[in-house]
C-alpha angles and dihedrals in degrees: 000000000000114000111247119230116214108215096194093052092044091050092049091049093050093048091050093047094045092049092059114098106240114157113160112293090012100078098125096113096051092040091057092046092048093047089056092049093048091051089051088056091052099255124147104229132209127184116198130208097261090120093059092044094050101035095254135124101241139041135222112286118226124185135185128197119183117228132205095238129076124241134079116309121260116239121220121186144180127160124248102213132085134200122253136313088046107131123103093011117185109196116199129201108210125207092257091060096258122135119212136156121248084265094253093092139017115278095232096229081135092098113346088078089063093045094050092048092051093050095047093043091054093045093051092052091048092050093047092057091227110154112244140177121257115288129218123191129193121190107184130201125222097025092140091060096063100299092289096153098058087038090071097037117118101238091190084086091063118090097178121102095194131050142186116206112197100206114112135101123241137056121326111264101060128095135188112231096168130051136166141254113248120200120180123202142193121199121194116197114194123196130152130283122231138155107279093212106039103029113010089148090067094058132083109215108226094185091052091052091050091047091054090054094046092050090057096047122086116237130203119009104012096171135353092277104030139068130182132190138179101206106175136031121184131169150122132066106223136004091245095049125085100240113252096192140032125182122198125186130189148130143245123211126187140159084224113066090198090054091050090053091046093054092047087057090049090053091048091050094048093053092044093052094044093048093048092050089055095044092254132115131229133206125192130201121190136190126195105221100167133021116212119247137184116192109204119239091239093058112118092237090057095041091053091051092050093046095050093044091054090050088054095044092247121143098244091213114186113204144151130253130205092210133087130243141169086272088079088065092044091056090047088055092052098259115132105226142163131197118241129206111241102188101264120142138193091011122186090037138086087247091066115139146169132183129230092236089056091049089051091051091049093050090048090052091051090050091050093050091050093047093047096094126205119250097215 
């Protein structure tokens, strides 16, 4: 028996979820709504203290639903928060089946599309009576601000060894199996202040030293797998004072973690040499935000996705993404996961959209993954 998706119910769920204000660290409304829906599905629900730890008003939501079949549970995940502007959202379903906001806020399909598809997929399997393994769900907070919510989750609670994270743009039927490292940095160049009119020779120009370093460093795509960017430069106190300090911030991304670390060292060296040549000093702080991963095509979590997609007539496209997701933290915790497209488009903008047919496809895919039982 094939689980039946109910478009009207799916549409109503998505509209209710998308209407909830849920900017990062302000997910209380959607967390309460989602807790109620999970209880209706028979899940036991646990909310952790991520909100208190991060300065927000809600924690990560974890749910467990026992299945009739043996084998490790399957983990499904989508994050609760949105980018700004995400307060007072008014989602609209147009006659052609497209959901948008009223263009004054984001729609919130990132990631309410994933949440709605997970809920409907689970419901449809329950209603079909198809035996399934146990299901775990994790709906993190603060994903949009560098996956902070899942970063403080206690993964000892998770029993699953495999996960599907519904959090990628594009048509249903594609999955990201490879994602980059992301290392952010902050360089402080310190020179010496002096009056720029009366005694410029007594000063050491921190901005000049930083500019020399920046001019030597490649920006943008620096090799086929790596990008680098210096995004902010601040410094100086007054227009008639030789600036004593200049602070530069940026990031490096690479599908090779070793290459990301190597380029960070190259940035550090460039600033150190430029500062020294000018009589200044530089200091660099770094933070590893994401660690690169590459899930092999033969991994069971990938093979199940491909198998179910083929059964549904979907392309089962395996690709890479240069963005981050909660899946980075899942892999770090020893859970083999991939990121699934859930039909959302033009995310992080007021032109964000998703269609009801894509939501139906996403829910059907979730149902297929749940119903695809292990053979161990």
